[in-house]
N, C-alpha and C positions, 0 to 999 in steps of 0.2 A: 632752337626753339622759342618759335616766335611769343608764341602765347605765355610764354614764363615770364618775357619781357614785358608784356602787357600788366600780368598781376604783379609782379615784383619792382616796376617803376617807380615806386615810391621810397625803395630801399636800396641804394647804389650799390651797395654792398653784395646785395643778391642779386642784380640784375645781371650780373654776369655766368653764366655758368662755363665751367671746365667741359670740354668733350671728347670722346675716347680716354679714359682715365685706365689706367692699370695699376693693379695692386701687386706688388712684387711679392715671391719671387714667381708666383702663376702668370699663363698667358691672358686668365681671364680680361676683358675689357669691358666694362662701362660706360654705357654713352653718354652720363652727367653726371657731373659732381659739385654739388652746390656749395662754391667758396666759403670758407669761414667754418664748416661743419664736417659731420662725417655722414654726410647725409650722401648716397649715389642713386638713381635715376638709370633703370633700364627699362627702353622700350623695345616689346618685343614683337617684331614685324613678320609678317608672314602666317598670323596665327590663324586665320580663317581660310588660307591655302587649302584646297582639295587635294593637292596631292601630296600632303602630310610632309612638309618640306620644314626645313629648320628648325624652327621651336615649337610645330607642332607635330614632328616627328618624335617616335617614341626616344629615339636616342639624345634629340634635342632638347626635348624635356628634360632626362635624365642629366644630359646637361647644365641645364638652367637649373636645377636643385641641388649639384656641384657647387656650381657657380653661387649661386645665392647663399649655401651652407658655408661656403669659404669665405667670403664677406663678413657675414655675423661672426665668425670664430677671428676675424679680425678685429671686430671692434665697430665696424662701421655697419650703416644701417642700409639698408638697399628697398627701393620703392620701386616696383616692376606694372608696367603696365600694356596692355598691345593698344595699336595704332587707332582703336576706336575709344579706346577711353582718354587721348590727350586730347583732352579738353579743357576748358575753362573752371568748370565746377572741379574737376579732381584735380588741377593744379592750382586753384585758390586754396583748397582743401592743403594738400602738399605746404604751400607756404605758410596758410593759419597754425600750421602744426611746427614748422621751422621758427615761427615768429615766437609759439612759447616757448620752443626748447631752448630758442639760441636770441632771448629778446633784446641783446647788444646789437644785434645784426639791424634788426629792423627799425 
């Protein structure tokens, strides 16, 4: 996620993201983990697809709820965005939140 590198460029500990993270024992995968935190980032693609595929179908939405709840029950925080929400403004807000919660990383 190129925009994240721009937002976090002043914080070497935060500038690298772990990709395709899985929380055992479930098979759920999360798009990114912020190193040194309990923060996971999920980007839902296909939200605006007309055919209701993936995250926009009833089954996909139910699966996303299950995944989000599982994440929280395991003590993680999940931030979910659709592809249009992955922008400098939202990532800066996430970075600011992380720096408040984990000041030693910033």
